[in-house]
C-alpha positions in Angstrom: -0.1 -0.1 -0.2 1.7 3.4 -1.1 1.2 6.5 1.4 1.2 10.2 0.0 0.4 13.3 2.1 1.4 17.2 1.8 2.0 19.0 5.2 1.9 22.9 4.7 3.2 24.4 8.1 2.6 28.2 8.2 5.2 30.3 10.0 8.7 31.4 9.9 9.7 29.7 6.9 13.4 30.9 7.4 13.7 28.9 10.5 12.0 25.9 9.3 13.7 25.8 5.9 16.9 26.4 8.2 16.4 23.7 9.9 15.6 21.4 7.3 18.8 22.2 5.3 20.6 19.5 6.1 17.6 17.5 4.4 17.2 20.2 1.7 16.4 17.4 -0.9 14.3 15.7 1.7 15.0 12.2 3.4 15.3 9.6 0.9 15.1 6.2 2.6 14.7 2.6 1.3 10.9 3.0 1.9 10.0 6.3 2.1 11.0 9.7 1.4 9.8 13.5 2.0 10.8 16.9 0.6 11.0 20.0 1.6 10.0 23.2 -0.7 9.2 27.0 0.3 5.5 27.4 -0.5 3.6 30.8 -0.8 3.9 32.0 3.2 5.2 28.7 3.7 6.7 25.5 4.0 5.6 22.7 1.8 6.5 18.4 3.1 5.8 16.4 0.3 6.0 12.6 2.0 5.7 9.0 0.0 6.1 5.6 1.4 6.4 2.2 0.5 4.3 1.4 3.6 2.2 2.7 6.5 4.7 1.9 8.5 7.5 3.9 6.7 5.0 6.5 6.2 4.4 6.9 9.6 8.2 7.4 10.7 8.9 9.8 8.0 5.7 11.9 9.0 7.1 11.4 12.6 10.9 12.6 11.8 9.4 16.0 10.3 6.5 16.6 13.3 9.4 16.1 15.7 11.8 18.3 14.1 8.7 20.7 14.1 8.4 20.2 17.8 12.1 21.4 18.6 11.7 24.5 16.0 8.7 25.6 18.1 10.9 24.9 21.6 13.2 26.6 20.8 11.3 29.5 19.3 10.2 30.0 22.6 13.2 30.2 24.5 
């Protein structure tokens, strides 16, 4: 089962893009991958995976980094 999603994050595009800079071209694992790009006033993640477990892992990686960014902004 192939899984796909587009995640759009509004907010501090520069900070989010800088945090994901090491993965500018996105994560490319054997079963899942995602790309990161700037959209109109937001950052857009395109996630694709071969199965639901790999999909969840890719989405978790994105959301964990976004949580870190959010916590750092509060400090």
